[in-house]
N, CA, C, O and CB atoms as a CASP TS submission, in Angstrom:
PFRMAT TS
TARGET T0000
AUTHOR 0000-0000-0000
METHOD Language model
MODEL 1
PARENT N/A
ATOM      1  N   UNK     1      15.489  -4.880  -7.874  1.00  0.00           N
ATOM      2  CA  UNK     1      14.088  -5.277  -7.874  1.00  0.00           C
ATOM      3  C   UNK     1      13.204  -4.040  -8.611  1.00  0.00           C
ATOM      4  O   UNK     1      12.395  -4.303  -9.501  1.00  0.00           O
ATOM      5  CB  UNK     1      13.600  -5.572  -6.262  1.00  0.00           C
ATOM      6  N   UNK     2      13.386  -3.006  -8.258  1.00  0.00           N
ATOM      7  CA  UNK     2      12.709  -1.785  -8.951  1.00  0.00           C
ATOM      8  C   UNK     2      12.867  -1.560 -10.325  1.00  0.00           C
ATOM      9  O   UNK     2      12.020  -1.037 -11.048  1.00  0.00           O
ATOM     10  CB  UNK     2      13.125  -0.609  -8.401  1.00  0.00           C
ATOM     11  N   UNK     3      14.066  -2.000 -10.698  1.00  0.00           N
ATOM     12  CA  UNK     3      14.246  -2.007 -12.185  1.00  0.00           C
ATOM     13  C   UNK     3      13.574  -3.045 -12.947  1.00  0.00           C
ATOM     14  O   UNK     3      13.111  -2.829 -14.066  1.00  0.00           O
ATOM     15  CB  UNK     3      15.608  -2.112 -12.506  1.00  0.00           C
ATOM     16  N   UNK     4      13.511  -4.236 -12.323  1.00  0.00           N
ATOM     17  CA  UNK     4      12.798  -5.215 -12.834  1.00  0.00           C
ATOM     18  C   UNK     4      11.338  -4.903 -12.932  1.00  0.00           C
ATOM     19  O   UNK     4      10.671  -5.274 -13.899  1.00  0.00           O
ATOM     20  CB  UNK     4      13.033  -6.334 -12.108  1.00  0.00           C
ATOM     21  N   UNK     5      10.883  -4.281 -12.020  1.00  0.00           N
ATOM     22  CA  UNK     5       9.270  -3.953 -11.968  1.00  0.00           C
ATOM     23  C   UNK     5       9.170  -2.904 -13.009  1.00  0.00           C
ATOM     24  O   UNK     5       8.278  -3.019 -13.849  1.00  0.00           O
ATOM     25  CB  UNK     5       8.638  -3.353 -10.408  1.00  0.00           C
ATOM     26  N   UNK     6      10.019  -1.844 -13.056  1.00  0.00           N
ATOM     27  CA  UNK     6       9.950  -0.742 -14.042  1.00  0.00           C
ATOM     28  C   UNK     6       9.782  -1.377 -15.488  1.00  0.00           C
ATOM     29  O   UNK     6       8.876  -1.113 -16.279  1.00  0.00           O
ATOM     30  CB  UNK     6      11.297   0.188 -13.954  1.00  0.00           C
ATOM     31  N   UNK     7      10.929  -2.347 -15.696  1.00  0.00           N
ATOM     32  CA  UNK     7      10.863  -3.007 -17.120  1.00  0.00           C
ATOM     33  C   UNK     7       9.612  -3.808 -17.539  1.00  0.00           C
ATOM     34  O   UNK     7       9.083  -3.804 -18.651  1.00  0.00           O
ATOM     35  CB  UNK     7      12.005  -3.971 -17.251  1.00  0.00           C
ATOM     36  N   UNK     8       9.272  -4.434 -16.536  1.00  0.00           N
ATOM     37  CA  UNK     8       8.006  -5.227 -16.669  1.00  0.00           C
ATOM     38  C   UNK     8       6.644  -4.266 -17.066  1.00  0.00           C
ATOM     39  O   UNK     8       5.858  -4.577 -17.961  1.00  0.00           O
ATOM     40  CB  UNK     8       7.764  -6.010 -15.192  1.00  0.00           C
ATOM     41  N   UNK     9       6.534  -3.141 -16.293  1.00  0.00           N
ATOM     42  CA  UNK     9       5.560  -2.242 -16.409  1.00  0.00           C
ATOM     43  C   UNK     9       5.731  -1.789 -17.998  1.00  0.00           C
ATOM     44  O   UNK     9       4.851  -1.963 -18.841  1.00  0.00           O
ATOM     45  CB  UNK     9       5.715  -1.062 -15.268  1.00  0.00           C
ATOM     46  N   UNK    10       6.914  -1.227 -18.234  1.00  0.00           N
ATOM     47  CA  UNK    10       7.088  -0.760 -19.603  1.00  0.00           C
ATOM     48  C   UNK    10       6.737  -1.854 -20.722  1.00  0.00           C
ATOM     49  O   UNK    10       6.161  -1.554 -21.768  1.00  0.00           O
ATOM     50  CB  UNK    10       8.554  -0.298 -19.760  1.00  0.00           C
ATOM     51  N   UNK    11       7.101  -3.021 -20.427  1.00  0.00           N
ATOM     52  CA  UNK    11       6.575  -4.005 -21.432  1.00  0.00           C
ATOM     53  C   UNK    11       5.176  -4.116 -21.461  1.00  0.00           C
ATOM     54  O   UNK    11       4.660  -4.296 -22.564  1.00  0.00           O
ATOM     55  CB  UNK    11       7.081  -5.313 -21.220  1.00  0.00           C
ATOM     56  N   UNK    12       4.402  -4.040 -20.382  1.00  0.00           N
ATOM     57  CA  UNK    12       3.007  -4.009 -20.396  1.00  0.00           C
ATOM     58  C   UNK    12       2.242  -2.711 -20.626  1.00  0.00           C
ATOM     59  O   UNK    12       1.032  -2.603 -20.426  1.00  0.00           O
ATOM     60  CB  UNK    12       2.621  -4.512 -19.239  1.00  0.00           C
ATOM     61  N   UNK    13       2.997  -1.783 -21.039  1.00  0.00           N
ATOM     62  CA  UNK    13       2.687  -0.437 -21.577  1.00  0.00           C
ATOM     63  C   UNK    13       1.898   0.309 -20.204  1.00  0.00           C
ATOM     64  O   UNK    13       0.906   1.036 -20.267  1.00  0.00           O
ATOM     65  CB  UNK    13       1.627  -0.571 -23.110  1.00  0.00           C
ATOM     66  N   UNK    14       2.538  -0.040 -19.143  1.00  0.00           N
ATOM     67  CA  UNK    14       2.128   0.881 -18.009  1.00  0.00           C
ATOM     68  C   UNK    14       3.193   1.932 -17.536  1.00  0.00           C
ATOM     69  O   UNK    14       4.314   1.979 -18.042  1.00  0.00           O
ATOM     70  CB  UNK    14       1.760   0.020 -16.799  1.00  0.00           C
ATOM     71  N   UNK    15       2.803   2.721 -16.599  1.00  0.00           N
ATOM     72  CA  UNK    15       3.706   3.732 -16.052  1.00  0.00           C
ATOM     73  C   UNK    15       4.231   3.022 -14.917  1.00  0.00           C
ATOM     74  O   UNK    15       3.525   2.513 -14.047  1.00  0.00           O
ATOM     75  CB  UNK    15       3.040   5.120 -15.671  1.00  0.00           C
ATOM     76  N   UNK    16       5.688   2.996 -14.950  1.00  0.00           N
ATOM     77  CA  UNK    16       6.298   2.344 -13.657  1.00  0.00           C
ATOM     78  C   UNK    16       6.075   3.109 -12.322  1.00  0.00           C
ATOM     79  O   UNK    16       6.176   4.331 -12.215  1.00  0.00           O
ATOM     80  CB  UNK    16       7.848   2.204 -13.831  1.00  0.00           C
ATOM     81  N   UNK    17       5.746   2.207 -11.266  1.00  0.00           N
ATOM     82  CA  UNK    17       5.588   2.915 -10.070  1.00  0.00           C
ATOM     83  C   UNK    17       6.907   3.086  -9.221  1.00  0.00           C
ATOM     84  O   UNK    17       7.793   2.254  -9.416  1.00  0.00           O
ATOM     85  CB  UNK    17       4.554   2.229  -9.289  1.00  0.00           C
ATOM     86  N   UNK    18       7.109   4.040  -8.339  1.00  0.00           N
ATOM     87  CA  UNK    18       8.387   4.319  -7.790  1.00  0.00           C
ATOM     88  C   UNK    18       8.359   3.458  -6.340  1.00  0.00           C
ATOM     89  O   UNK    18       7.323   2.985  -5.873  1.00  0.00           O
ATOM     90  CB  UNK    18       8.616   6.031  -7.625  1.00  0.00           C
ATOM     91  N   UNK    19       9.421   3.366  -5.842  1.00  0.00           N
ATOM     92  CA  UNK    19       9.522   2.421  -4.531  1.00  0.00           C
ATOM     93  C   UNK    19       8.485   2.864  -3.654  1.00  0.00           C
ATOM     94  O   UNK    19       7.708   1.966  -3.328  1.00  0.00           O
ATOM     95  CB  UNK    19      10.962   2.489  -3.716  1.00  0.00           C
ATOM     96  N   UNK    20       8.220   4.156  -3.115  1.00  0.00           N
ATOM     97  CA  UNK    20       7.088   4.502  -2.398  1.00  0.00           C
ATOM     98  C   UNK    20       5.768   4.164  -2.679  1.00  0.00           C
ATOM     99  O   UNK    20       4.919   3.850  -1.844  1.00  0.00           O
ATOM    100  CB  UNK    20       7.073   5.617  -2.328  1.00  0.00           C
ATOM    101  N   UNK    21       5.619   4.243  -3.944  1.00  0.00           N
ATOM    102  CA  UNK    21       4.099   4.014  -4.401  1.00  0.00           C
ATOM    103  C   UNK    21       3.916   2.430  -4.194  1.00  0.00           C
ATOM    104  O   UNK    21       2.820   1.998  -3.834  1.00  0.00           O
ATOM    105  CB  UNK    21       3.784   4.509  -6.152  1.00  0.00           C
ATOM    106  N   UNK    22       4.913   1.642  -4.406  1.00  0.00           N
ATOM    107  CA  UNK    22       4.726   0.091  -4.302  1.00  0.00           C
ATOM    108  C   UNK    22       4.562  -0.149  -2.609  1.00  0.00           C
ATOM    109  O   UNK    22       3.790  -1.019  -2.207  1.00  0.00           O
ATOM    110  CB  UNK    22       6.224  -0.835  -5.036  1.00  0.00           C
ATOM    111  N   UNK    23       5.243   0.577  -1.783  1.00  0.00           N
ATOM    112  CA  UNK    23       5.127   0.441  -0.422  1.00  0.00           C
ATOM    113  C   UNK    23       3.658   0.775   0.022  1.00  0.00           C
ATOM    114  O   UNK    23       2.984   0.026   0.730  1.00  0.00           O
ATOM    115  CB  UNK    23       6.157   1.319   0.250  1.00  0.00           C
ATOM    116  N   UNK    24       3.243   1.964  -0.467  1.00  0.00           N
ATOM    117  CA  UNK    24       1.813   2.323  -0.037  1.00  0.00           C
ATOM    118  C   UNK    24       0.721   1.434  -0.707  1.00  0.00           C
ATOM    119  O   UNK    24      -0.297   1.106  -0.097  1.00  0.00           O
ATOM    120  CB  UNK    24       1.508   3.839  -0.402  1.00  0.00           C
ATOM    121  N   UNK    25       0.951   1.103  -1.839  1.00  0.00           N
ATOM    122  CA  UNK    25      -0.039   0.057  -2.453  1.00  0.00           C
ATOM    123  C   UNK    25      -0.045  -1.131  -1.692  1.00  0.00           C
ATOM    124  O   UNK    25      -1.143  -1.653  -1.501  1.00  0.00           O
ATOM    125  CB  UNK    25       0.290  -0.336  -3.894  1.00  0.00           C
ATOM    126  N   UNK    26       1.181  -1.778  -1.119  1.00  0.00           N
ATOM    127  CA  UNK    26       1.015  -3.033  -0.451  1.00  0.00           C
ATOM    128  C   UNK    26       0.283  -2.740   0.747  1.00  0.00           C
ATOM    129  O   UNK    26      -0.623  -3.496   1.096  1.00  0.00           O
ATOM    130  CB  UNK    26       2.307  -3.736  -0.155  1.00  0.00           C
ATOM    131  N   UNK    27       0.632  -1.545   1.526  1.00  0.00           N
ATOM    132  CA  UNK    27      -0.190  -1.364   2.793  1.00  0.00           C
ATOM    133  C   UNK    27      -1.631  -1.170   2.578  1.00  0.00           C
ATOM    134  O   UNK    27      -2.359  -1.726   3.400  1.00  0.00           O
ATOM    135  CB  UNK    27       0.289  -0.198   3.569  1.00  0.00           C
ATOM    136  N   UNK    28      -2.234  -0.444   1.567  1.00  0.00           N
ATOM    137  CA  UNK    28      -3.565  -0.589   1.235  1.00  0.00           C
ATOM    138  C   UNK    28      -4.216  -1.916   0.842  1.00  0.00           C
ATOM    139  O   UNK    28      -5.375  -2.252   1.087  1.00  0.00           O
ATOM    140  CB  UNK    28      -3.746   0.226   0.285  1.00  0.00           C
ATOM    141  N   UNK    29      -3.248  -2.636   0.170  1.00  0.00           N
ATOM    142  CA  UNK    29      -3.787  -4.031  -0.177  1.00  0.00           C
ATOM    143  C   UNK    29      -3.990  -4.869   1.154  1.00  0.00           C
ATOM    144  O   UNK    29      -5.040  -5.496   1.297  1.00  0.00           O
ATOM    145  CB  UNK    29      -2.731  -4.829  -1.192  1.00  0.00           C
ATOM    146  N   UNK    30      -3.137  -4.889   2.003  1.00  0.00           N
ATOM    147  CA  UNK    30      -3.516  -5.683   3.308  1.00  0.00           C
ATOM    148  C   UNK    30      -4.381  -4.989   4.053  1.00  0.00           C
ATOM    149  O   UNK    30      -4.949  -5.736   4.850  1.00  0.00           O
ATOM    150  CB  UNK    30      -2.392  -6.015   4.201  1.00  0.00           C
ATOM    151  N   UNK    31      -4.753  -3.766   4.136  1.00  0.00           N
ATOM    152  CA  UNK    31      -5.705  -3.151   4.896  1.00  0.00           C
ATOM    153  C   UNK    31      -7.340  -3.735   4.098  1.00  0.00           C
ATOM    154  O   UNK    31      -8.345  -4.141   4.683  1.00  0.00           O
ATOM    155  CB  UNK    31      -5.334  -1.317   4.849  1.00  0.00           C
ATOM    156  N   UNK    32      -7.127  -3.596   2.742  1.00  0.00           N
ATOM    157  CA  UNK    32      -8.444  -4.014   2.217  1.00  0.00           C
ATOM    158  C   UNK    32      -8.623  -5.465   2.257  1.00  0.00           C
ATOM    159  O   UNK    32      -9.751  -5.863   1.965  1.00  0.00           O
ATOM    160  CB  UNK    32      -8.643  -3.552   0.827  1.00  0.00           C
ATOM    161  N   UNK    33      -7.770  -6.302   2.550  1.00  0.00           N
ATOM    162  CA  UNK    33      -7.863  -7.641   2.892  1.00  0.00           C
ATOM    163  C   UNK    33      -8.309  -7.872   4.260  1.00  0.00           C
ATOM    164  O   UNK    33      -8.581  -9.029   4.580  1.00  0.00           O
ATOM    165  CB  UNK    33      -6.652  -8.261   2.683  1.00  0.00           C
ATOM    166  N   UNK    34      -8.436  -6.814   5.215  1.00  0.00           N
ATOM    167  CA  UNK    34      -8.899  -7.010   6.538  1.00  0.00           C
ATOM    168  C   UNK    34      -7.832  -7.069   7.733  1.00  0.00           C
ATOM    169  O   UNK    34      -8.103  -7.249   8.921  1.00  0.00           O
ATOM    170  CB  UNK    34      -9.646  -8.234   6.505  1.00  0.00           C
ATOM    171  N   UNK    35      -6.596  -6.885   7.185  1.00  0.00           N
ATOM    172  CA  UNK    35      -5.595  -6.895   8.223  1.00  0.00           C
ATOM    173  C   UNK    35      -5.682  -5.614   9.265  1.00  0.00           C
ATOM    174  O   UNK    35      -6.136  -4.544   8.859  1.00  0.00           O
ATOM    175  CB  UNK    35      -4.197  -6.933   7.502  1.00  0.00           C
ATOM    176  N   UNK    36      -5.320  -5.740  10.339  1.00  0.00           N
ATOM    177  CA  UNK    36      -5.385  -4.602  11.401  1.00  0.00           C
ATOM    178  C   UNK    36      -4.508  -3.636  11.025  1.00  0.00           C
ATOM    179  O   UNK    36      -3.645  -3.807  10.165  1.00  0.00           O
ATOM    180  CB  UNK    36      -5.048  -5.006  12.825  1.00  0.00           C
ATOM    181  N   UNK    37      -4.729  -2.400  11.766  1.00  0.00           N
ATOM    182  CA  UNK    37      -3.538  -1.404  11.285  1.00  0.00           C
ATOM    183  C   UNK    37      -2.337  -1.789  12.236  1.00  0.00           C
ATOM    184  O   UNK    37      -1.199  -1.552  11.832  1.00  0.00           O
ATOM    185  CB  UNK    37      -3.956   0.368  11.461  1.00  0.00           C
ATOM    186  N   UNK    38      -2.482  -2.244  13.209  1.00  0.00           N
ATOM    187  CA  UNK    38      -1.175  -2.702  13.902  1.00  0.00           C
ATOM    188  C   UNK    38      -0.419  -3.905  12.999  1.00  0.00           C
ATOM    189  O   UNK    38       0.802  -3.853  12.848  1.00  0.00           O
ATOM    190  CB  UNK    38      -1.567  -3.305  15.498  1.00  0.00           C
ATOM    191  N   UNK    39      -1.080  -4.810  12.507  1.00  0.00           N
ATOM    192  CA  UNK    39      -0.491  -5.721  11.589  1.00  0.00           C
ATOM    193  C   UNK    39       0.091  -5.308  10.442  1.00  0.00           C
ATOM    194  O   UNK    39       1.130  -5.844  10.056  1.00  0.00           O
ATOM    195  CB  UNK    39      -1.301  -6.543  11.236  1.00  0.00           C
ATOM    196  N   UNK    40      -0.499  -4.309   9.757  1.00  0.00           N
ATOM    197  CA  UNK    40       0.084  -3.755   8.611  1.00  0.00           C
ATOM    198  C   UNK    40       1.245  -2.866   9.009  1.00  0.00           C
ATOM    199  O   UNK    40       2.238  -2.884   8.282  1.00  0.00           O
ATOM    200  CB  UNK    40      -0.934  -3.011   7.818  1.00  0.00           C
ATOM    201  N   UNK    41       1.232  -2.044  10.143  1.00  0.00           N
ATOM    202  CA  UNK    41       2.317  -1.567  10.557  1.00  0.00           C
ATOM    203  C   UNK    41       3.756  -2.307  10.815  1.00  0.00           C
ATOM    204  O   UNK    41       4.895  -1.930  10.538  1.00  0.00           O
ATOM    205  CB  UNK    41       1.906  -1.079  11.520  1.00  0.00           C
ATOM    206  N   UNK    42       3.241  -3.607  11.505  1.00  0.00           N
ATOM    207  CA  UNK    42       4.402  -4.401  11.636  1.00  0.00           C
ATOM    208  C   UNK    42       5.139  -4.985  10.377  1.00  0.00           C
ATOM    209  O   UNK    42       6.351  -5.065  10.178  1.00  0.00           O
ATOM    210  CB  UNK    42       4.037  -5.443  12.446  1.00  0.00           C
ATOM    211  N   UNK    43       4.073  -5.379   9.566  1.00  0.00           N
ATOM    212  CA  UNK    43       4.490  -6.010   8.146  1.00  0.00           C
ATOM    213  C   UNK    43       5.385  -5.073   7.480  1.00  0.00           C
ATOM    214  O   UNK    43       6.411  -5.444   6.910  1.00  0.00           O
ATOM    215  CB  UNK    43       3.223  -6.296   7.142  1.00  0.00           C
ATOM    216  N   UNK    44       4.957  -3.716   7.558  1.00  0.00           N
ATOM    217  CA  UNK    44       5.626  -2.687   6.576  1.00  0.00           C
ATOM    218  C   UNK    44       6.639  -2.260   7.176  1.00  0.00           C
ATOM    219  O   UNK    44       7.354  -1.571   6.448  1.00  0.00           O
ATOM    220  CB  UNK    44       4.854  -1.521   6.136  1.00  0.00           C
ATOM    221  N   UNK    45       7.100  -2.421   8.502  1.00  0.00           N
ATOM    222  CA  UNK    45       8.131  -1.937   9.296  1.00  0.00           C
ATOM    223  C   UNK    45       7.863  -0.337   9.439  1.00  0.00           C
ATOM    224  O   UNK    45       8.772   0.493   9.449  1.00  0.00           O
ATOM    225  CB  UNK    45       9.560  -2.316   8.633  1.00  0.00           C
ATOM    226  N   UNK    46       6.648  -0.068   9.535  1.00  0.00           N
ATOM    227  CA  UNK    46       6.374   1.428   9.825  1.00  0.00           C
ATOM    228  C   UNK    46       6.716   1.807  11.382  1.00  0.00           C
ATOM    229  O   UNK    46       6.114   1.265  12.309  1.00  0.00           O
ATOM    230  CB  UNK    46       4.739   1.766   9.506  1.00  0.00           C
ATOM    231  N   UNK    47       7.648   2.701  11.563  1.00  0.00           N
ATOM    232  CA  UNK    47       7.995   3.181  12.877  1.00  0.00           C
ATOM    233  C   UNK    47       6.761   3.903  13.686  1.00  0.00           C
ATOM    234  O   UNK    47       6.592   3.885  14.905  1.00  0.00           O
ATOM    235  CB  UNK    47       9.187   4.173  12.694  1.00  0.00           C
ATOM    236  N   UNK    48       5.918   4.561  12.667  1.00  0.00           N
ATOM    237  CA  UNK    48       5.049   5.410  13.402  1.00  0.00           C
ATOM    238  C   UNK    48       3.770   5.024  12.566  1.00  0.00           C
ATOM    239  O   UNK    48       3.727   4.074  11.784  1.00  0.00           O
ATOM    240  CB  UNK    48       5.495   7.072  13.443  1.00  0.00           C
ATOM    241  N   UNK    49       2.780   5.852  12.824  1.00  0.00           N
ATOM    242  CA  UNK    49       1.355   5.940  12.104  1.00  0.00           C
ATOM    243  C   UNK    49       1.396   6.606  10.866  1.00  0.00           C
ATOM    244  O   UNK    49       0.312   6.851  10.337  1.00  0.00           O
ATOM    245  CB  UNK    49       0.307   6.674  12.919  1.00  0.00           C
ATOM    246  N   UNK    50       2.490   6.966  10.270  1.00  0.00           N
ATOM    247  CA  UNK    50       2.417   7.913   9.035  1.00  0.00           C
ATOM    248  C   UNK    50       1.784   7.071   7.887  1.00  0.00           C
ATOM    249  O   UNK    50       1.160   7.696   7.030  1.00  0.00           O
ATOM    250  CB  UNK    50       3.957   8.500   8.568  1.00  0.00           C
ATOM    251  N   UNK    51       1.862   5.967   7.800  1.00  0.00           N
ATOM    252  CA  UNK    51       1.367   5.290   6.623  1.00  0.00           C
ATOM    253  C   UNK    51      -0.346   5.766   6.292  1.00  0.00           C
ATOM    254  O   UNK    51      -0.860   5.806   5.174  1.00  0.00           O
ATOM    255  CB  UNK    51       1.555   3.569   6.946  1.00  0.00           C
ATOM    256  N   UNK    52      -0.952   6.068   7.485  1.00  0.00           N
ATOM    257  CA  UNK    52      -2.141   6.231   7.294  1.00  0.00           C
ATOM    258  C   UNK    52      -2.378   7.596   6.506  1.00  0.00           C
ATOM    259  O   UNK    52      -3.464   7.780   5.956  1.00  0.00           O
ATOM    260  CB  UNK    52      -2.764   6.105   8.534  1.00  0.00           C
ATOM    261  N   UNK    53      -1.404   8.519   6.450  1.00  0.00           N
ATOM    262  CA  UNK    53      -1.614   9.745   5.745  1.00  0.00           C
ATOM    263  C   UNK    53      -1.519   9.376   4.224  1.00  0.00           C
ATOM    264  O   UNK    53      -1.931  10.197   3.405  1.00  0.00           O
ATOM    265  CB  UNK    53      -0.547  10.867   6.189  1.00  0.00           C
ATOM    266  N   UNK    54      -1.044   8.288   3.843  1.00  0.00           N
ATOM    267  CA  UNK    54      -0.871   7.950   2.424  1.00  0.00           C
ATOM    268  C   UNK    54      -2.091   7.149   1.963  1.00  0.00           C
ATOM    269  O   UNK    54      -2.204   6.832   0.779  1.00  0.00           O
ATOM    270  CB  UNK    54       0.459   7.134   2.189  1.00  0.00           C
ATOM    271  N   UNK    55      -2.980   6.828   2.853  1.00  0.00           N
ATOM    272  CA  UNK    55      -4.084   5.802   2.071  1.00  0.00           C
ATOM    273  C   UNK    55      -4.942   6.704   1.503  1.00  0.00           C
ATOM    274  O   UNK    55      -5.431   7.754   1.921  1.00  0.00           O
ATOM    275  CB  UNK    55      -4.998   4.706   3.025  1.00  0.00           C
ATOM    276  N   UNK    56      -5.061   5.909   0.146  1.00  0.00           N
ATOM    277  CA  UNK    56      -5.899   6.453  -0.906  1.00  0.00           C
ATOM    278  C   UNK    56      -7.245   6.193  -0.848  1.00  0.00           C
ATOM    279  O   UNK    56      -8.000   7.110  -1.169  1.00  0.00           O
ATOM    280  CB  UNK    56      -5.507   6.049  -2.087  1.00  0.00           C
ATOM    281  N   UNK    57      -7.748   5.048  -0.479  1.00  0.00           N
ATOM    282  CA  UNK    57      -9.028   4.633  -0.507  1.00  0.00           C
ATOM    283  C   UNK    57      -9.566   4.412   1.049  1.00  0.00           C
ATOM    284  O   UNK    57     -10.209   3.421   1.395  1.00  0.00           O
ATOM    285  CB  UNK    57      -9.084   3.348  -1.400  1.00  0.00           C
ATOM    286  N   UNK    58      -9.211   5.449   1.882  1.00  0.00           N
ATOM    287  CA  UNK    58      -9.698   5.364   3.235  1.00  0.00           C
ATOM    288  C   UNK    58     -10.961   5.082   3.549  1.00  0.00           C
ATOM    289  O   UNK    58     -11.190   4.400   4.548  1.00  0.00           O
ATOM    290  CB  UNK    58      -9.498   6.374   3.817  1.00  0.00           C
ATOM    291  N   UNK    59     -11.986   5.561   2.746  1.00  0.00           N
ATOM    292  CA  UNK    59     -13.378   5.183   3.202  1.00  0.00           C
ATOM    293  C   UNK    59     -13.482   3.677   3.065  1.00  0.00           C
ATOM    294  O   UNK    59     -14.161   3.089   3.907  1.00  0.00           O
ATOM    295  CB  UNK    59     -14.543   5.922   2.337  1.00  0.00           C
ATOM    296  N   UNK    60     -12.962   3.069   2.222  1.00  0.00           N
ATOM    297  CA  UNK    60     -13.385   1.608   2.078  1.00  0.00           C
ATOM    298  C   UNK    60     -12.580   0.862   3.241  1.00  0.00           C
ATOM    299  O   UNK    60     -12.990  -0.216   3.671  1.00  0.00           O
ATOM    300  CB  UNK    60     -13.009   0.963   0.498  1.00  0.00           C
ATOM    301  N   UNK    61     -11.557   1.396   3.678  1.00  0.00           N
ATOM    302  CA  UNK    61     -10.868   0.575   4.859  1.00  0.00           C
ATOM    303  C   UNK    61     -11.461   0.983   6.109  1.00  0.00           C
ATOM    304  O   UNK    61     -11.645   0.132   6.979  1.00  0.00           O
ATOM    305  CB  UNK    61      -9.277   0.797   4.974  1.00  0.00           C
ATOM    306  N   UNK    62     -11.820   2.330   6.320  1.00  0.00           N
ATOM    307  CA  UNK    62     -12.464   2.668   7.489  1.00  0.00           C
ATOM    308  C   UNK    62     -13.850   2.246   7.655  1.00  0.00           C
ATOM    309  O   UNK    62     -14.282   2.228   8.808  1.00  0.00           O
ATOM    310  CB  UNK    62     -12.402   3.970   7.630  1.00  0.00           C
ATOM    311  N   UNK    63     -14.680   1.876   6.625  1.00  0.00           N
ATOM    312  CA  UNK    63     -16.170   1.712   6.717  1.00  0.00           C
ATOM    313  C   UNK    63     -16.197   0.504   7.803  1.00  0.00           C
ATOM    314  O   UNK    63     -16.894   0.704   8.798  1.00  0.00           O
ATOM    315  CB  UNK    63     -16.962   1.332   5.137  1.00  0.00           C
ATOM    316  N   UNK    64     -15.594  -0.572   7.720  1.00  0.00           N
ATOM    317  CA  UNK    64     -15.761  -1.706   8.661  1.00  0.00           C
ATOM    318  C   UNK    64     -15.852  -1.289  10.204  1.00  0.00           C
ATOM    319  O   UNK    64     -16.656  -1.707  11.037  1.00  0.00           O
ATOM    320  CB  UNK    64     -14.559  -2.676   8.461  1.00  0.00           C
ATOM    321  N   UNK    65     -14.800  -0.342  10.375  1.00  0.00           N
ATOM    322  CA  UNK    65     -14.768  -0.023  11.755  1.00  0.00           C
ATOM    323  C   UNK    65     -15.697   1.050  12.357  1.00  0.00           C
ATOM    324  O   UNK    65     -15.826   1.242  13.566  1.00  0.00           O
ATOM    325  CB  UNK    65     -13.496   0.336  12.021  1.00  0.00           C
ATOM    326  N   UNK    66     -16.371   1.772  11.317  1.00  0.00           N
ATOM    327  CA  UNK    66     -17.314   2.875  11.565  1.00  0.00           C
ATOM    328  C   UNK    66     -18.781   2.074  11.873  1.00  0.00           C
ATOM    329  O   UNK    66     -19.634   2.489  12.658  1.00  0.00           O
ATOM    330  CB  UNK    66     -17.370   3.978  10.155  1.00  0.00           C
ATOM    331  N   UNK    67     -18.864   0.938  11.142  1.00  0.00           N
ATOM    332  CA  UNK    67     -20.318   0.589  11.163  1.00  0.00           C
ATOM    333  C   UNK    67     -20.471  -0.135  12.567  1.00  0.00           C
ATOM    334  O   UNK    67     -21.568  -0.565  12.924  1.00  0.00           O
ATOM    335  CB  UNK    67     -20.786  -0.404   9.833  1.00  0.00           C
TER
END
């Protein structure tokens, strides 16, 4: 799967993502779509809350919870 993605990225002129980056990206995507932290944790099979450390756009995600 990762090799197929790397080949597609290369053909598109993009840098290939590593497996970890894909997992974090999908976590971010779900959160930005409004899923709860617990739902994302379950979908991503995260055993802990460690995924929160990787979030790159945390202000966009946390804004609805802060308001």
